[in-house]
N, CA, C, O and the ligand as a Tripos MOL2 file, in Angstrom:
@<TRIPOS>MOLECULE
protein
  261   259    66     0     0
PROTEIN
NO_CHARGES

@<TRIPOS>ATOM
      1 N         -38.2710    1.4740   26.2020 N.3       1 MET1
      2 CA        -38.5600    0.5160   25.1410 C.3       1 MET1
      3 C         -40.0700    0.4620   24.8930 C.2       1 MET1
      4 O         -40.8770    0.4380   25.8220 O.2       1 MET1
      5 N         -40.4110    0.4450   23.6260 N.am      2 ILE2
      6 CA        -41.8290    0.4250   23.2680 C.3       2 ILE2
      7 C         -42.2380   -0.9940   22.9020 C.2       2 ILE2
      8 O         -41.8450   -1.5080   21.8550 O.2       2 ILE2
      9 N         -43.0230   -1.6220   23.7590 N.am      3 ASP3
     10 CA        -43.3880   -3.0150   23.4820 C.3       3 ASP3
     11 C         -44.7420   -3.0630   22.7820 C.2       3 ASP3
     12 O         -45.7060   -3.6570   23.2670 O.2       3 ASP3
     13 N         -44.7720   -2.4190   21.6330 N.am      4 LYS4
     14 CA        -46.0010   -2.2820   20.8710 C.3       4 LYS4
     15 C         -45.6450   -2.4750   19.4050 C.2       4 LYS4
     16 O         -44.6160   -1.9750   18.9500 O.2       4 LYS4
     17 N         -46.4660   -3.1830   18.6690 N.am      5 CYS5
     18 CA        -46.1880   -3.4000   17.2510 C.3       5 CYS5
     19 C         -46.3050   -2.0740   16.4990 C.2       5 CYS5
     20 O         -47.3070   -1.3680   16.6200 O.2       5 CYS5
     21 N         -45.2690   -1.7430   15.7180 N.am      6 ILE6
     22 CA        -45.3240   -0.4590   15.0080 C.3       6 ILE6
     23 C         -46.2360   -0.5140   13.7820 C.2       6 ILE6
     24 O         -46.5400    0.5210   13.1900 O.2       6 ILE6
     25 N         -46.6690   -1.7040   13.4040 N.am      7 ALA7
     26 CA        -47.5450   -1.8120   12.2350 C.3       7 ALA7
     27 C         -49.0180   -1.8190   12.6280 C.2       7 ALA7
     28 O         -49.8050   -1.0350   12.0980 O.2       7 ALA7
     29 N         -49.3990   -2.7090   13.5640 N.am      8 CYS8
     30 CA        -50.8290   -2.8150   13.9080 C.3       8 CYS8
     31 C         -51.1280   -2.2780   15.3040 C.2       8 CYS8
     32 O         -52.2820   -2.2570   15.7300 O.2       8 CYS8
     33 N         -50.0750   -1.8390   16.0250 N.am      9 LEU9
     34 CA        -50.2120   -1.2240   17.3440 C.3       9 LEU9
     35 C         -50.6810   -2.1830   18.4370 C.2       9 LEU9
     36 O         -51.1210   -1.7480   19.5010 O.2       9 LEU9
     37 N         -50.5870   -3.4790   18.1730 N.am     10 LYS10
     38 CA        -50.8730   -4.4470   19.2210 C.3      10 LYS10
     39 C         -49.9010   -4.2410   20.3810 C.2      10 LYS10
     40 O         -48.7050   -4.0440   20.1630 O.2      10 LYS10
     41 N         -50.4090   -4.2860   21.6070 N.am     11 GLU11
     42 CA        -49.5610   -4.0190   22.7690 C.3      11 GLU11
     43 C         -49.1360   -5.3020   23.4830 C.2      11 GLU11
     44 O         -49.6020   -6.4010   23.1810 O.2      11 GLU11
     45 N         -48.2180   -5.1060   24.4570 N.am     12 ASN12
     46 CA        -47.7470   -6.2110   25.2950 C.3      12 ASN12
     47 C         -47.1490   -7.3620   24.4950 C.2      12 ASN12
     48 O         -47.5240   -8.5200   24.6750 O.2      12 ASN12
     49 N         -46.2240   -7.0300   23.6210 N.am     13 LEU13
     50 CA        -45.5000   -8.0730   22.9040 C.3      13 LEU13
     51 C         -44.7110   -8.8870   23.9160 C.2      13 LEU13
     52 O         -44.1230   -8.3220   24.8380 O.2      13 LEU13
     53 N         -44.6910  -10.2090   23.7580 N.am     14 ASP14
     54 CA        -43.9790  -11.0110   24.7470 C.3      14 ASP14
     55 C         -42.4820  -11.0530   24.4530 C.2      14 ASP14
     56 O         -42.0110  -10.6140   23.4040 O.2      14 ASP14
     57 N         -41.7680  -11.5950   25.4160 N.am     15 LYS15
     58 CA        -40.3050  -11.5650   25.3420 C.3      15 LYS15
     59 C         -39.7910  -12.2880   24.0940 C.2      15 LYS15
     60 O         -38.8410  -11.8290   23.4590 O.2      15 LYS15
     61 N         -40.4050  -13.3990   23.7450 N.am     16 ASN16
     62 CA        -39.9590  -14.1490   22.5730 C.3      16 ASN16
     63 C         -40.1630  -13.3600   21.2890 C.2      16 ASN16
     64 O         -39.3330  -13.4120   20.3810 O.2      16 ASN16
     65 N         -41.2690  -12.6320   21.2160 N.am     17 THR17
     66 CA        -41.5510  -11.8310   20.0240 C.3      17 THR17
     67 C         -40.5250  -10.7120   19.8940 C.2      17 THR17
     68 O         -40.0140  -10.4580   18.8030 O.2      17 THR17
     69 N         -40.2280  -10.0520   20.9940 N.am     18 ILE18
     70 CA        -39.2190   -8.9940   20.9670 C.3      18 ILE18
     71 C         -37.8510   -9.5850   20.6520 C.2      18 ILE18
     72 O         -37.0510   -8.9770   19.9400 O.2      18 ILE18
     73 N         -37.5880  -10.7790   21.1890 N.am     19 GLY19
     74 CA        -36.3120  -11.4420   20.9310 C.3      19 GLY19
     75 C         -36.1090  -11.7540   19.4560 C.2      19 GLY19
     76 O         -35.0280  -11.5420   18.9080 O.2      19 GLY19
     77 N         -37.1500  -12.2540   18.8260 N.am     20 ILE20
     78 CA        -37.0050  -12.6240   17.4090 C.3      20 ILE20
     79 C         -36.8850  -11.3620   16.5390 C.2      20 ILE20
     80 O         -36.2050  -11.3800   15.5130 O.2      20 ILE20
     81 N         -37.5330  -10.2850   16.9400 N.am     21 ASN21
     82 CA        -37.3280   -9.0010   16.2450 C.3      21 ASN21
     83 C         -35.8510   -8.6130   16.2940 C.2      21 ASN21
     84 O         -35.2590   -8.2350   15.2830 O.2      21 ASN21
     85 N         -35.2700   -8.7140   17.4850 N.am     22 LYS22
     86 CA        -33.8630   -8.3190   17.6540 C.3      22 LYS22
     87 C         -32.9460   -9.2220   16.8540 C.2      22 LYS22
     88 O         -31.9820   -8.7580   16.2450 O.2      22 LYS22
     89 N         -33.2470  -10.5130   16.8560 N.am     23 LYS23
     90 CA        -32.4060  -11.4590   16.1350 C.3      23 LYS23
     91 C         -32.4390  -11.1990   14.6360 C.2      23 LYS23
     92 O         -31.4110  -11.2780   13.9630 O.2      23 LYS23
     93 N         -33.6060  -10.8940   14.1240 N.am     24 LEU24
     94 CA        -33.7610  -10.7960   12.6760 C.3      24 LEU24
     95 C         -33.5760   -9.3780   12.1430 C.2      24 LEU24
     96 O         -33.2140   -9.1930   10.9810 O.2      24 LEU24
     97 N         -33.8200   -8.3880   12.9800 N.am     25 LEU25
     98 CA        -33.7310   -6.9970   12.5040 C.3      25 LEU25
     99 C         -32.5190   -6.2750   13.0640 C.2      25 LEU25
    100 O         -32.1900   -5.1720   12.6270 O.2      25 LEU25
    101 N         -31.8480   -6.9010   14.0400 N.am     26 GLY26
    102 CA        -30.6880   -6.2540   14.6530 C.3      26 GLY26
    103 C         -30.9690   -5.9140   16.1020 C.2      26 GLY26
    104 O         -32.0640   -5.4620   16.4390 O.2      26 GLY26
    105 N         -29.9620   -6.1360   16.9800 N.am     27 GLU27
    106 CA        -30.1870   -5.9790   18.4160 C.3      27 GLU27
    107 C         -30.4170   -4.5410   18.8250 C.2      27 GLU27
    108 O         -30.8990   -4.2710   19.9240 O.2      27 GLU27
    109 N         -30.0700   -3.6080   17.9330 N.am     28 SER28
    110 CA        -30.2010   -2.2100   18.3230 C.3      28 SER28
    111 C         -31.5640   -1.6180   17.9740 C.2      28 SER28
    112 O         -31.8260   -0.4580   18.2890 O.2      28 SER28
    113 N         -32.4300   -2.3910   17.3320 N.am     29 VAL29
    114 CA        -33.7410   -1.8310   16.9940 C.3      29 VAL29
    115 C         -34.5050   -1.4870   18.2660 C.2      29 VAL29
    116 O         -34.4070   -2.2010   19.2640 O.2      29 VAL29
    117 N         -35.2520   -0.4160   18.2340 N.am     30 ASP30
    118 CA        -36.0710   -0.0970   19.3960 C.3      30 ASP30
    119 C         -37.5530    0.0040   19.0280 C.2      30 ASP30
    120 O         -38.3720    0.4850   19.8110 O.2      30 ASP30
    121 N         -37.8710   -0.4540   17.8330 N.am     31 THR31
    122 CA        -39.2710   -0.6010   17.4720 C.3      31 THR31
    123 C         -39.4650   -2.0550   17.0400 C.2      31 THR31
    124 O         -38.5720   -2.6710   16.4570 O.2      31 THR31
    125 N         -40.6420   -2.5830   17.3380 N.am     32 PHE32
    126 CA        -40.8570   -4.0080   17.1360 C.3      32 PHE32
    127 C         -42.1570   -4.2830   16.4040 C.2      32 PHE32
    128 O         -43.0870   -3.4760   16.4060 O.2      32 PHE32
    129 N         -42.1870   -5.4530   15.7790 N.am     33 TYR33
    130 CA        -43.4160   -5.9340   15.1580 C.3      33 TYR33
    131 C         -43.9810   -7.0750   15.9970 C.2      33 TYR33
    132 O         -43.2200   -7.8000   16.6380 O.2      33 TYR33
    133 N         -45.2940   -7.2430   16.0040 N.am     34 CYS34
    134 CA        -45.8670   -8.4530   16.5870 C.3      34 CYS34
    135 C         -45.5180   -9.6070   15.6310 C.2      34 CYS34
    136 O         -45.0470   -9.3830   14.5150 O.2      34 CYS34
    137 N         -45.7550  -10.8180   16.0840 N.am     35 ILE35
    138 CA        -45.3150  -11.9750   15.3080 C.3      35 ILE35
    139 C         -45.9930  -12.0130   13.9290 C.2      35 ILE35
    140 O         -45.3760  -12.4200   12.9440 O.2      35 ILE35
    141 N         -47.2380  -11.5960   13.8650 N.am     36 ASP36
    142 CA        -47.9640  -11.6100   12.5870 C.3      36 ASP36
    143 C         -47.3880  -10.5960   11.6020 C.2      36 ASP36
    144 O         -47.1550  -10.9100   10.4350 O.2      36 ASP36
    145 N         -47.1640   -9.3820   12.0870 N.am     37 CYS37
    146 CA        -46.6450   -8.3370   11.2140 C.3      37 CYS37
    147 C         -45.1920   -8.6050   10.8420 C.2      37 CYS37
    148 O         -44.7600   -8.2580    9.7430 O.2      37 CYS37
    149 N         -44.4310   -9.2210   11.7500 N.am     38 LEU38
    150 CA        -43.0380   -9.5460   11.4440 C.3      38 LEU38
    151 C         -42.9870  -10.5830   10.3220 C.2      38 LEU38
    152 O         -42.1760  -10.4690    9.4030 O.2      38 LEU38
    153 N         -43.8380  -11.5740   10.3970 N.am     39 ALA39
    154 CA        -43.8930  -12.5880    9.3410 C.3      39 ALA39
    155 C         -44.2290  -11.9240    8.0060 C.2      39 ALA39
    156 O         -43.6360  -12.2320    6.9720 O.2      39 ALA39
    157 N         -45.1730  -11.0260    8.0550 N.am     40 ASP40
    158 CA        -45.5820  -10.2870    6.8790 C.3      40 ASP40
    159 C         -44.4310   -9.4680    6.3070 C.2      40 ASP40
    160 O         -44.1450   -9.5110    5.1100 O.2      40 ASP40
    161 N         -43.7830   -8.7280    7.1890 N.am     41 PHE41
    162 CA        -42.6850   -7.8430    6.8170 C.3      41 PHE41
    163 C         -41.5300   -8.6260    6.1950 C.2      41 PHE41
    164 O         -40.9190   -8.1750    5.2270 O.2      41 PHE41
    165 N         -41.2360   -9.7920    6.7510 N.am     42 LEU42
    166 CA        -40.1060  -10.5940    6.2770 C.3      42 LEU42
    167 C         -40.5260  -11.5840    5.1980 C.2      42 LEU42
    168 O         -39.7160  -12.3810    4.7250 O.2      42 LEU42
    169 N         -41.7950  -11.5270    4.8130 N.am     43 ASP43
    170 CA        -42.3010  -12.4050    3.7770 C.3      43 ASP43
    171 C         -42.0970  -13.8790    4.1420 C.2      43 ASP43
    172 O         -41.6580  -14.6890    3.3260 O.2      43 ASP43
    173 N         -42.4290  -14.1950    5.3950 N.am     44 THR44
    174 CA        -42.3300  -15.5670    5.8600 C.3      44 THR44
    175 C         -43.6300  -15.9030    6.5930 C.2      44 THR44
    176 O         -44.6160  -15.1780    6.4640 O.2      44 THR44
    177 N         -43.6390  -16.9910    7.3570 N.am     45 THR45
    178 CA        -44.8510  -17.3780    8.0630 C.3      45 THR45
    179 C         -44.6260  -17.3560    9.5680 C.2      45 THR45
    180 O         -43.4940  -17.4490   10.0430 O.2      45 THR45
    181 N         -45.7250  -17.2300   10.3130 N.am     46 VAL46
    182 CA        -45.6460  -17.2440   11.7710 C.3      46 VAL46
    183 C         -45.0490  -18.5730   12.2420 C.2      46 VAL46
    184 O         -44.2540  -18.6080   13.1810 O.2      46 VAL46
    185 N         -45.4400  -19.6590   11.5850 N.am     47 GLU47
    186 CA        -44.8990  -20.9700   11.9490 C.3      47 GLU47
    187 C         -43.3780  -20.9970   11.8440 C.2      47 GLU47
    188 O         -42.6910  -21.5140   12.7250 O.2      47 GLU47
    189 N         -42.8640  -20.4330   10.7530 N.am     48 GLU48
    190 CA        -41.4240  -20.4230   10.5500 C.3      48 GLU48
    191 C         -40.7170  -19.5910   11.6210 C.2      48 GLU48
    192 O         -39.6460  -19.9620   12.1020 O.2      48 GLU48
    193 N         -41.3270  -18.4670   11.9860 N.am     49 LEU49
    194 CA        -40.7390  -17.6350   13.0360 C.3      49 LEU49
    195 C         -40.7400  -18.3720   14.3680 C.2      49 LEU49
    196 O         -39.7820  -18.2840   15.1360 O.2      49 LEU49
    197 N         -41.8260  -19.1010   14.6370 N.am     50 LYS50
    198 CA        -41.8880  -19.8480   15.8960 C.3      50 LYS50
    199 C         -40.8430  -20.9590   15.9250 C.2      50 LYS50
    200 O         -40.2640  -21.2440   16.9730 O.2      50 LYS50
    201 N         -40.6020  -21.5830   14.7760 N.am     51 ASP51
    202 CA        -39.5290  -22.5740   14.6970 C.3      51 ASP51
    203 C         -38.1790  -21.9340   15.0090 C.2      51 ASP51
    204 O         -37.3570  -22.4980   15.7310 O.2      51 ASP51
    205 N         -37.9710  -20.7480   14.4490 N.am     52 LYS52
    206 CA        -36.7080  -20.0400   14.7010 C.3      52 LYS52
    207 C         -36.5600  -19.7040   16.1850 C.2      52 LYS52
    208 O         -35.4800  -19.8510   16.7580 O.2      52 LYS52
    209 N         -37.6510  -19.2540   16.8000 N.am     53 ILE53
    210 CA        -37.6070  -18.9430   18.2360 C.3      53 ILE53
    211 C         -37.1640  -20.1870   19.0140 C.2      53 ILE53
    212 O         -36.3310  -20.1020   19.9160 O.2      53 ILE53
    213 N         -37.7280  -21.3330   18.6550 N.am     54 GLU54
    214 CA        -37.3520  -22.5790   19.3410 C.3      54 GLU54
    215 C         -35.8670  -22.8920   19.1370 C.2      54 GLU54
    216 O         -35.1820  -23.3290   20.0620 O.2      54 GLU54
    217 N         -35.3800  -22.6620   17.9090 N.am     55 GLU55
    218 CA        -33.9590  -22.9060   17.6310 C.3      55 GLU55
    219 C         -33.0710  -22.0210   18.4940 C.2      55 GLU55
    220 O         -32.1060  -22.4960   19.0920 O.2      55 GLU55
    221 N         -33.4010  -20.7290   18.5570 N.am     56 PHE56
    222 CA        -32.5920  -19.8150   19.3620 C.3      56 PHE56
    223 C         -32.6590  -20.1910   20.8370 C.2      56 PHE56
    224 O         -31.6650  -20.0820   21.5540 O.2      56 PHE56
    225 N         -33.8250  -20.6310   21.2890 N.am     57 LYS57
    226 CA        -33.9580  -21.0430   22.6840 C.3      57 LYS57
    227 C         -33.0660  -22.2410   22.9700 C.2      57 LYS57
    228 O         -32.4170  -22.3150   24.0130 O.2      57 LYS57
    229 N         -33.0430  -23.1860   22.0200 N.am     58 ASP58
    230 CA        -32.2010  -24.3730   22.1820 C.3      58 ASP58
    231 C         -30.7210  -24.0020   22.2680 C.2      58 ASP58
    232 O         -29.9290  -24.6820   22.9200 O.2      58 ASP58
    233 N         -30.3670  -22.9000   21.5880 N.am     59 GLU59
    234 CA        -28.9780  -22.4430   21.6480 C.3      59 GLU59
    235 C         -28.6870  -21.7260   22.9710 C.2      59 GLU59
    236 O         -27.5430  -21.3790   23.2650 O.2      59 GLU59
    237 N         -29.7290  -21.5160   23.7470 N.am     60 GLY60
    238 CA        -29.5390  -20.8590   25.0470 C.3      60 GLY60
    239 C         -29.4740  -19.3480   24.9670 C.2      60 GLY60
    240 O         -28.9460  -18.6980   25.8700 O.2      60 GLY60
    241 N         -30.0060  -18.7850   23.8950 N.am     61 CYS61
    242 CA        -29.9920  -17.3420   23.7340 C.3      61 CYS61
    243 C         -30.8590  -16.6820   24.8020 C.2      61 CYS61
    244 O         -32.0100  -17.0730   24.9920 O.2      61 CYS61
    245 N         -30.3150  -15.6810   25.5040 N.am     62 ASP62
    246 CA        -31.0620  -15.0930   26.6240 C.3      62 ASP62
    247 C         -32.0670  -14.0260   26.1890 C.2      62 ASP62
    248 O         -32.6770  -13.3680   27.0320 O.2      62 ASP62
    249 N         -32.2400  -13.8520   24.8810 N.am     63 LEU63
    250 CA        -33.3030  -12.9430   24.4280 C.3      63 LEU63
    251 C         -34.6600  -13.6360   24.4760 C.2      63 LEU63
    252 O         -35.7010  -13.0170   24.2560 O.2      63 LEU63
    253 N         -34.6250  -14.9380   24.7690 N.am     64 PHE64
    254 CA        -35.8680  -15.7080   24.7400 C.3      64 PHE64
    255 C         -36.1430  -16.3410   26.0800 C.2      64 PHE64
    256 O         -35.2360  -16.4920   26.8980 O.2      64 PHE64
    257 N         -37.3940  -16.7160   26.3150 N.am     65 GLU65
    258 CA        -37.7540  -17.3670   27.5700 C.3      65 GLU65
    259 C         -38.4150  -18.6950   27.2890 C.2      65 GLU65
    260 O         -38.7950  -19.4050   28.2200 O.2      65 GLU65
    261 ZN        -48.6480   -6.1560   14.4050 Zn       66 ZN66
@<TRIPOS>BOND
     1     1     2 1
     2     2     3 1
     3     3     4 2
     4     3     5 am
     5     5     6 1
     6     6     7 1
     7     7     8 2
     8     7     9 am
     9     9    10 1
    10    10    11 1
    11    11    12 2
    12    11    13 am
    13    13    14 1
    14    14    15 1
    15    15    16 2
    16    15    17 am
    17    17    18 1
    18    18    19 1
    19    19    20 2
    20    19    21 am
    21    21    22 1
    22    22    23 1
    23    23    24 2
    24    23    25 am
    25    25    26 1
    26    26    27 1
    27    27    28 2
    28    27    29 am
    29    29    30 1
    30    30    31 1
    31    31    32 2
    32    31    33 am
    33    33    34 1
    34    34    35 1
    35    35    36 2
    36    35    37 am
    37    37    38 1
    38    38    39 1
    39    39    40 2
    40    39    41 am
    41    41    42 1
    42    42    43 1
    43    43    44 2
    44    43    45 am
    45    45    46 1
    46    46    47 1
    47    47    48 2
    48    47    49 am
    49    49    50 1
    50    50    51 1
    51    51    52 2
    52    51    53 am
    53    53    54 1
    54    54    55 1
    55    55    56 2
    56    55    57 am
    57    57    58 1
    58    58    59 1
    59    59    60 2
    60    59    61 am
    61    61    62 1
    62    62    63 1
    63    63    64 2
    64    63    65 am
    65    65    66 1
    66    66    67 1
    67    67    68 2
    68    67    69 am
    69    69    70 1
    70    70    71 1
    71    71    72 2
    72    71    73 am
    73    73    74 1
    74    74    75 1
    75    75    76 2
    76    75    77 am
    77    77    78 1
    78    78    79 1
    79    79    80 2
    80    79    81 am
    81    81    82 1
    82    82    83 1
    83    83    84 2
    84    83    85 am
    85    85    86 1
    86    86    87 1
    87    87    88 2
    88    87    89 am
    89    89    90 1
    90    90    91 1
    91    91    92 2
    92    91    93 am
    93    93    94 1
    94    94    95 1
    95    95    96 2
    96    95    97 am
    97    97    98 1
    98    98    99 1
    99    99   100 2
   100    99   101 am
   101   101   102 1
   102   102   103 1
   103   103   104 2
   104   103   105 am
   105   105   106 1
   106   106   107 1
   107   107   108 2
   108   107   109 am
   109   109   110 1
   110   110   111 1
   111   111   112 2
   112   111   113 am
   113   113   114 1
   114   114   115 1
   115   115   116 2
   116   115   117 am
   117   117   118 1
   118   118   119 1
   119   119   120 2
   120   119   121 am
   121   121   122 1
   122   122   123 1
   123   123   124 2
   124   123   125 am
   125   125   126 1
   126   126   127 1
   127   127   128 2
   128   127   129 am
   129   129   130 1
   130   130   131 1
   131   131   132 2
   132   131   133 am
   133   133   134 1
   134   134   135 1
   135   135   136 2
   136   135   137 am
   137   137   138 1
   138   138   139 1
   139   139   140 2
   140   139   141 am
   141   141   142 1
   142   142   143 1
   143   143   144 2
   144   143   145 am
   145   145   146 1
   146   146   147 1
   147   147   148 2
   148   147   149 am
   149   149   150 1
   150   150   151 1
   151   151   152 2
   152   151   153 am
   153   153   154 1
   154   154   155 1
   155   155   156 2
   156   155   157 am
   157   157   158 1
   158   158   159 1
   159   159   160 2
   160   159   161 am
   161   161   162 1
   162   162   163 1
   163   163   164 2
   164   163   165 am
   165   165   166 1
   166   166   167 1
   167   167   168 2
   168   167   169 am
   169   169   170 1
   170   170   171 1
   171   171   172 2
   172   171   173 am
   173   173   174 1
   174   174   175 1
   175   175   176 2
   176   175   177 am
   177   177   178 1
   178   178   179 1
   179   179   180 2
   180   179   181 am
   181   181   182 1
   182   182   183 1
   183   183   184 2
   184   183   185 am
   185   185   186 1
   186   186   187 1
   187   187   188 2
   188   187   189 am
   189   189   190 1
   190   190   191 1
   191   191   192 2
   192   191   193 am
   193   193   194 1
   194   194   195 1
   195   195   196 2
   196   195   197 am
   197   197   198 1
   198   198   199 1
   199   199   200 2
   200   199   201 am
   201   201   202 1
   202   202   203 1
   203   203   204 2
   204   203   205 am
   205   205   206 1
   206   206   207 1
   207   207   208 2
   208   207   209 am
   209   209   210 1
   210   210   211 1
   211   211   212 2
   212   211   213 am
   213   213   214 1
   214   214   215 1
   215   215   216 2
   216   215   217 am
   217   217   218 1
   218   218   219 1
   219   219   220 2
   220   219   221 am
   221   221   222 1
   222   222   223 1
   223   223   224 2
   224   223   225 am
   225   225   226 1
   226   226   227 1
   227   227   228 2
   228   227   229 am
   229   229   230 1
   230   230   231 1
   231   231   232 2
   232   231   233 am
   233   233   234 1
   234   234   235 1
   235   235   236 2
   236   235   237 am
   237   237   238 1
   238   238   239 1
   239   239   240 2
   240   239   241 am
   241   241   242 1
   242   242   243 1
   243   243   244 2
   244   243   245 am
   245   245   246 1
   246   246   247 1
   247   247   248 2
   248   247   249 am
   249   249   250 1
   250   250   251 1
   251   251   252 2
   252   251   253 am
   253   253   254 1
   254   254   255 1
   255   255   256 2
   256   255   257 am
   257   257   258 1
   258   258   259 1
   259   259   260 2
@<TRIPOS>SUBSTRUCTURE
     1 MET1         2 RESIDUE 1 A MET
     2 ILE2         6 RESIDUE 1 A ILE
     3 ASP3        10 RESIDUE 1 A ASP
     4 LYS4        14 RESIDUE 1 A LYS
     5 CYS5        18 RESIDUE 1 A CYS
     6 ILE6        22 RESIDUE 1 A ILE
     7 ALA7        26 RESIDUE 1 A ALA
     8 CYS8        30 RESIDUE 1 A CYS
     9 LEU9        34 RESIDUE 1 A LEU
    10 LYS10       38 RESIDUE 1 A LYS
    11 GLU11       42 RESIDUE 1 A GLU
    12 ASN12       46 RESIDUE 1 A ASN
    13 LEU13       50 RESIDUE 1 A LEU
    14 ASP14       54 RESIDUE 1 A ASP
    15 LYS15       58 RESIDUE 1 A LYS
    16 ASN16       62 RESIDUE 1 A ASN
    17 THR17       66 RESIDUE 1 A THR
    18 ILE18       70 RESIDUE 1 A ILE
    19 GLY19       74 RESIDUE 1 A GLY
    20 ILE20       78 RESIDUE 1 A ILE
    21 ASN21       82 RESIDUE 1 A ASN
    22 LYS22       86 RESIDUE 1 A LYS
    23 LYS23       90 RESIDUE 1 A LYS
    24 LEU24       94 RESIDUE 1 A LEU
    25 LEU25       98 RESIDUE 1 A LEU
    26 GLY26      102 RESIDUE 1 A GLY
    27 GLU27      106 RESIDUE 1 A GLU
    28 SER28      110 RESIDUE 1 A SER
    29 VAL29      114 RESIDUE 1 A VAL
    30 ASP30      118 RESIDUE 1 A ASP
    31 THR31      122 RESIDUE 1 A THR
    32 PHE32      126 RESIDUE 1 A PHE
    33 TYR33      130 RESIDUE 1 A TYR
    34 CYS34      134 RESIDUE 1 A CYS
    35 ILE35      138 RESIDUE 1 A ILE
    36 ASP36      142 RESIDUE 1 A ASP
    37 CYS37      146 RESIDUE 1 A CYS
    38 LEU38      150 RESIDUE 1 A LEU
    39 ALA39      154 RESIDUE 1 A ALA
    40 ASP40      158 RESIDUE 1 A ASP
    41 PHE41      162 RESIDUE 1 A PHE
    42 LEU42      166 RESIDUE 1 A LEU
    43 ASP43      170 RESIDUE 1 A ASP
    44 THR44      174 RESIDUE 1 A THR
    45 THR45      178 RESIDUE 1 A THR
    46 VAL46      182 RESIDUE 1 A VAL
    47 GLU47      186 RESIDUE 1 A GLU
    48 GLU48      190 RESIDUE 1 A GLU
    49 LEU49      194 RESIDUE 1 A LEU
    50 LYS50      198 RESIDUE 1 A LYS
    51 ASP51      202 RESIDUE 1 A ASP
    52 LYS52      206 RESIDUE 1 A LYS
    53 ILE53      210 RESIDUE 1 A ILE
    54 GLU54      214 RESIDUE 1 A GLU
    55 GLU55      218 RESIDUE 1 A GLU
    56 PHE56      222 RESIDUE 1 A PHE
    57 LYS57      226 RESIDUE 1 A LYS
    58 ASP58      230 RESIDUE 1 A ASP
    59 GLU59      234 RESIDUE 1 A GLU
    60 GLY60      238 RESIDUE 1 A GLY
    61 CYS61      242 RESIDUE 1 A CYS
    62 ASP62      246 RESIDUE 1 A ASP
    63 LEU63      250 RESIDUE 1 A LEU
    64 PHE64      254 RESIDUE 1 A PHE
    65 GLU65      258 RESIDUE 1 A GLU
    66 ZN66       261 GROUP 0 **** ****
């Protein structure tokens, strides 16, 4: 698994960032965006993505910590 943003090449993406990539892009993706580039790609905001991460965590999703 490549834990590096495919857009800006930022390394060491954290578990929550990888989790939200999987949730929004599909669990089978093996390339990931950092939170900034993902927001950009999905035409949303980092704040909104962080809210979503919190929602998934509340649901007990194990893709998040
Ligand atoms: Zn990036």
